[in-house]
C-alpha positions, 0 to 999 in steps of 0.5 A: 499499500505504501508503494500505491501512497508514494506514487500518488504523493509523486504524480500529486507533486508532479502536477503541482510543479506543472501547474505553477510552472504553467502560472508562471508562464502566463505571468511571464506572458501577460508582462510581455504583453503589457511591455509590448503596449507600453511601448507601442504606446512610446511610438508617435503616430504617423505623419498626416502627411506621406513624408516625415520631416526629421528637423 
């Protein structure tokens, strides 16, 4: 019976680790999306004319 509970505990630990890894990956993805959105907001809008003037 101890072998079954050890396997069950091992399976639980593996499932827990996978869930934590997925949660971490989701948090990283959300941070990346936030960073991309922040960078996109920093880019100035295109000129209303068909050329850019550098001064």
